[in-house]
C-alpha positions as CSV (number, residue, x, y, z in Angstrom):
1,X,43.1,41.0,9.8
2,X,42.2,40.8,13.3
3,X,43.9,39.2,16.3
4,X,41.9,38.4,19.5
5,X,43.3,36.9,22.9
6,X,41.6,36.8,26.4
7,X,41.9,35.0,29.9
8,X,39.7,34.6,32.5
9,X,39.5,33.3,36.0
10,X,36.3,31.6,36.7
11,X,34.4,31.1,40.0
12,X,37.3,32.6,42.4
13,X,36.6,31.8,45.9
14,X,35.3,28.4,45.9
15,X,35.5,26.5,49.2
16,X,37.9,23.9,47.8
17,X,40.4,26.3,46.4
18,X,39.7,25.1,42.8
19,X,41.2,27.1,40.2
20,X,39.4,27.3,37.1
21,X,40.7,29.3,34.0
22,X,39.7,29.8,30.6
23,X,42.0,31.0,27.5
24,X,41.2,31.9,24.3
25,X,43.1,32.8,21.0
26,X,41.6,33.8,17.7
27,X,42.5,35.2,14.2
28,X,40.1,36.4,11.6
29,X,41.5,37.6,8.2
30,X,40.1,38.4,4.6
31,X,40.4,35.9,2.1
32,X,39.3,37.6,-1.2
33,X,42.7,36.7,-2.7
34,X,41.3,33.2,-2.9
35,X,37.7,33.2,-1.9
36,X,35.1,35.9,-1.2
37,X,34.7,36.5,2.7
38,X,36.5,36.0,6.0
39,X,38.4,32.9,7.4
40,X,38.7,32.5,11.1
41,X,40.9,30.0,13.3
42,X,40.5,29.7,17.1
43,X,41.6,27.9,20.1
44,X,39.5,27.8,23.4
45,X,40.4,25.9,26.6
46,X,38.5,25.6,30.0
47,X,40.6,24.1,32.6
48,X,40.3,22.7,36.1
49,X,44.1,23.1,37.3
50,X,45.5,19.5,37.7
51,X,42.2,17.6,36.8
52,X,40.3,18.3,33.7
53,X,40.2,20.5,30.7
54,X,37.9,21.2,27.7
55,X,39.7,22.3,24.4
56,X,38.0,23.6,21.1
57,X,40.0,24.0,17.9
58,X,37.8,25.6,15.1
59,X,38.1,26.9,11.8
60,X,35.3,29.3,10.3
61,X,34.1,30.9,7.1
62,X,31.8,33.8,6.8
63,X,30.7,36.0,3.8
64,X,28.2,38.7,3.2
65,X,25.8,36.8,0.6
66,X,23.2,40.0,0.2
67,X,22.9,43.6,1.3
68,X,22.6,43.5,5.2
69,X,22.9,39.7,5.4
70,X,26.0,37.7,6.4
71,X,26.2,34.0,7.1
72,X,29.0,31.6,8.2
73,X,29.8,28.1,9.4
74,X,32.6,26.6,11.6
75,X,33.7,23.3,12.0
76,X,35.2,22.4,15.6
77,X,37.4,19.8,17.0
78,X,36.2,19.2,20.7
79,X,38.4,17.3,23.1
80,X,38.2,16.6,26.8
81,X,40.9,15.3,28.9
82,X,41.2,14.1,32.3
83,X,44.6,14.3,34.4
84,X,46.1,11.0,35.4
85,X,46.2,10.9,39.5
86,X,45.7,8.3,41.9
87,X,42.2,8.4,41.9
88,X,41.6,8.2,38.0
89,X,44.5,5.4,38.0
90,X,42.3,3.1,40.1
91,X,39.2,3.7,38.3
92,X,38.4,1.0,35.4
93,X,36.7,3.6,33.4
94,X,39.9,5.2,32.6
95,X,42.0,2.3,32.4
96,X,39.4,0.8,29.5
97,X,38.8,3.9,27.7
98,X,41.7,6.1,28.3
99,X,42.0,9.8,29.8
100,X,40.7,11.7,26.7
101,X,38.0,12.0,24.0
102,X,37.7,14.0,20.9
103,X,35.0,14.5,18.2
104,X,34.0,16.8,15.7
105,X,30.9,19.6,15.7
106,X,29.4,22.0,13.3
107,X,28.2,25.5,14.1
108,X,26.0,27.6,11.6
109,X,25.3,31.4,12.1
110,X,23.8,34.7,10.7
111,X,23.6,38.3,11.2
112,X,21.0,40.5,9.5
113,X,21.3,44.2,9.7
114,X,17.6,45.7,9.2
115,X,18.8,49.3,9.2
116,X,21.5,51.3,10.7
117,X,20.0,50.8,14.2
118,X,18.8,47.3,14.5
119,X,20.7,44.0,13.8
120,X,19.2,40.5,14.3
121,X,21.3,37.3,15.0
122,X,20.7,33.5,14.9
123,X,23.2,30.9,16.0
124,X,22.9,27.2,15.7
125,X,25.6,25.2,17.7
126,X,26.7,21.5,18.0
127,X,23.9,20.7,15.0
128,X,25.5,17.1,14.7
129,X,25.2,16.6,18.6
130,X,28.5,14.9,19.0
131,X,29.2,12.3,21.5
132,X,32.0,13.0,24.0
133,X,31.5,9.8,26.5
134,X,34.3,8.0,27.5
135,X,32.3,5.0,29.0
136,X,28.8,5.6,27.7
137,X,27.0,8.1,25.5
138,X,27.5,11.8,26.8
139,X,26.4,14.0,23.8
140,X,27.1,17.8,23.6
141,X,23.5,19.2,23.5
142,X,22.4,21.4,20.5
143,X,21.9,25.1,21.1
144,X,19.9,27.8,19.4
145,X,20.7,31.4,20.3
146,X,18.8,34.4,18.8
147,X,19.5,38.1,19.5
148,X,18.7,41.6,18.8
149,X,20.8,44.8,19.0
150,X,19.6,48.4,18.9
151,X,22.6,51.0,18.2
152,X,22.2,54.2,19.9
153,X,24.2,57.4,19.1
154,X,26.7,56.7,21.7
155,X,26.2,53.0,22.5
156,X,24.0,49.9,22.1
157,X,21.7,47.7,24.0
158,X,20.9,44.2,23.1
159,X,19.0,41.1,24.2
160,X,19.4,37.4,23.5
161,X,17.8,33.8,24.3
162,X,19.5,30.8,24.1
163,X,17.7,27.1,24.3
164,X,20.3,24.5,25.0
165,X,18.8,20.9,25.6
166,X,16.0,21.4,28.2
167,X,17.3,24.4,29.5
168,X,17.3,28.2,28.5
169,X,18.8,31.5,29.4
170,X,17.9,35.2,28.7
171,X,20.7,37.9,28.7
172,X,20.5,41.8,28.3
173,X,23.3,44.1,28.1
174,X,24.2,47.7,27.5
175,X,27.3,49.6,26.4
176,X,28.0,53.3,26.5
177,X,30.7,55.2,24.7
178,X,32.3,57.8,26.8
179,X,35.0,60.4,24.9
180,X,35.1,58.3,21.8
181,X,37.9,56.0,23.2
182,X,36.4,54.3,26.4
183,X,33.2,52.1,26.9
184,X,31.2,51.3,29.9
185,X,29.4,48.1,30.0
186,X,26.7,46.2,32.2
187,X,24.7,43.0,31.7
188,X,22.5,40.6,33.3
189,X,21.6,36.8,32.7
190,X,18.9,34.4,34.1
191,X,17.9,30.9,33.1
192,X,15.6,28.3,34.1
193,X,18.4,26.4,36.4
194,X,18.0,29.2,39.0
195,X,21.5,30.7,37.9
196,X,21.6,34.6,37.9
197,X,24.4,36.8,37.4
198,X,25.5,40.4,36.9
199,X,28.3,41.6,34.7
200,X,30.2,45.0,34.8
201,X,32.9,46.0,32.5
202,X,34.8,48.6,30.6
203,X,37.0,48.8,27.4
204,X,39.3,51.1,25.6
205,X,40.5,51.8,22.2
206,X,44.0,52.8,21.1
207,X,44.3,53.0,17.4
208,X,44.1,49.3,16.2
209,X,44.3,48.1,19.8
210,X,41.2,47.5,21.9
211,X,41.3,46.4,25.6
212,X,38.4,44.9,27.5
213,X,37.7,43.7,31.2
214,X,34.7,42.3,32.7
215,X,33.9,41.1,36.0
216,X,30.6,38.6,36.5
217,X,29.4,38.1,40.1
218,X,26.8,35.2,40.5
219,X,23.6,36.4,42.4
220,X,21.7,32.9,42.2
221,X,22.3,29.4,41.7
222,X,25.9,29.3,42.7
223,X,27.3,29.9,46.4
């Protein structure tokens, strides 16, 4: 069984003092007593304080179907909520349709380990193109993400490409193991919308506990 939880503060230092936070909680556990494979459940929330939130509840199942090949699927419940205030209270859109909208979404994914060094991945997200609009259609764009990782003796490097609606982004990353229990990381991401960012981070391992920290700096597209 594996438990993961994280919290991030996004885009600190915005001119209007907006506070944006993202929290995550996930649990994965083997289910072989009942079915082969692994079951996962998670909660993920992005919140603009006192204004808006996006929440995702998901249940997932994955299994190894042949040597080196693992596949999985997840069913997600998406919900977005606007906070009632003097602005939204006077807007007829909210008076007619309420302050929240929810819908279901489906993801599929797979991992293929070519050998002890190379691993390939493919993820298809929001396959059913769910509508999250309050007044009119606002469909979540489908996303295809493919990646490859190369494992080194003391680390790894990886590359992934994502296509989401009419946009795309490319990301590269590297990890280095130091003295067995510590990890140093760096990454770069760029897309067709002029957004670019660099990431730096570190991790540590203490028995069954892993701790990770990352810092991302926008260098284009966001001021």
